[in-house]
Steps between C-alpha positions, in 0.01 A plus 500: 500500500494627857856395572629667185327824600623510861669834551859515618552877524362819346207299365721285276451127477769229511481434126532868419812528719660184361434601137645840585821339623511286184476817292766663714760232407379473142550868445839507670594251229326677214618847594861389526461431129270771367727809545775334295282313251477761218869569532586131502300460179661800328858499638561123525262327264501761223137607497361854449208703642256343251607153605459604868145612420435175317638297792291684761185516293515149359572334838220690670251439223569128458491433872183700541310240300598242756314690768154443357567127461650459850206694646249280319672177600530626857126574510418162353729307730398692808867531584732798506817394679624249242488760224669763716783262596551374147524856369762604753701183440503547120627854533772391741632229267524746210672765708770248582560464126520873418875543553575234242333687209744581220276699265197726534262262317601226745446728796162616371392136476601442861334822610172403337496165679592670830214745458269211415549392862362838601205441266429165661495637856355850484126441455478208747707697747269804474200273545669339802556846647137591437362176648724532808389859576168653612360745243535801730881459521568378148664818388728482804592139414588582140685812611698301760587237242620770258701669777680179586558443133659843468690477829684210336543719195683758715726234650580345159679802347683557830635145481601561141688818586677332789600202286627719218707703742644205695519133404437564129704822474809335352310332216444643155158650417355188341604275788366751754160489337507121477599478864196706600275281289635183664474624856144627440377140480564448878212717640276368221558148629413610854166639382405159355564336837288758686198430273474162668363672814195646321172342603248426228161660573208260505297546183294296255638446148290670236365296207740472208342734250641622172742781567306748291179451701654641819527847346124540460448570867739791518312820584509754214659780707779258590557419134524875433748546781717215371504673160608827661768322702621333183531837325704633788711182492575575135621845599696366798805369314772300670707640783808416284449817297520716814825326583630551151399866509681542833798306369556745214665749736572297816700193603370166622512590869281811448254304285464228764458760775222667297337161456523446878333838551210389281461182701514683829222739398307198364532314829411801713178568309366154413373398844349843590345510149321174572367629832400830336315314224304306764383835638449731205459250216730343242449744212644821658813314612556347156448838335774655716734235373410577135561870552840427658604305191383779267702754696808276501501435128435867423803605709729254319386635161669829585800406716722219624687709756573318824252708700228429247586130505466494877151653483407270211597183684309620807190551285552159337498339848191696593323377187563134576439536873161661444372320192623143465372330814188715510406402147520131595290562811236678290479207261475259795213709643280459196603148382229230546610272786488173307735620227704753696841359398388485137393864500824604669680298235304682230602829654869399515477374142338815369748740655790274405397421145562859389855495634654361183364787294594743777856373513542504123361853468715627789809324374453617141449859610798486741741349250389639165340834587614636837478399866267795561256360246450193716396711798272724289322185379451390860374840618240540224365145520482506877311830492230338289476214750477739795219697335313174434549391860374831636178447301460135603244397760517168683203275542309554823571243764206274577 
């Protein structure tokens, strides 16, 4: 354990830095794809906004159930690295197959399997980050990991824009999108190789208990927080609807630039948010993220002018930068040590399980009612979650 917690710089351990680099390359790959994904589905594969909501919600919900199982198996085996590596490898293989999809049902199937890789790796990876980091700098570690994740997310759309304007410029729209999907597999493959340098922390495997038993030790305030986070996750519909809203009055280049702006704000705030949460507590930082989302969705109810879109994407980045990593750190703080990965898996599963309903509601409202209805739904539901969080009190630390 000592070697895995040896600080390299800024209080970060070797495993934290390596896993951050892995996330950097993974997100370069993923974010080359994500800005064009809803448009690829609609313009090339013949889907609509409801299908986009189904794809996003179904893939997130199905894969979320993998997280609890991977966390439990990771706890029982006393190993994290093998699950992390397998998850990244599975995602990479499926990304390499994306450009060969010929229909939206086929692509959705591939996407679900690709996201399953994320489900396999997330809970063991978060447990590995936790076990490789002293408690007093845990928020910093999660914030750093999220910053590296999002730094790759900034680079990914840049690569997409460059490719669309240069080597892929002479191709038709469908082939341009397929070219992006194919090239995105390269940084994903690099991330799998880098995982090999992670060092497994020394720990004792926990007894193989029935999966349901491990939930009994979760502190009640933590269960309440997971419920609040799940309600907010229901409100926090897919990024794809922001892109579709922006695409109603803007071209692909503007949409990708707005998406880059979101990622820049996300990256700038994630690491400081982790440090801030170490100092002032997790709850206030998470609450700022919730309020940012409420403000963003409210703005997009009333306008989709370019200036409003710029502010909205800034707020969207602030929401994720402040809330996402901090919520995981809060769960890690209160999770019993012997089932930490399982509890983190339960958190990931809970906030992910509602995504299918969220995507279907958002897609239905966007396609059959009006785009503004989707954002009104998000604003109202998130407000309820924010009020609940403001009234929530964490368990006192022993």
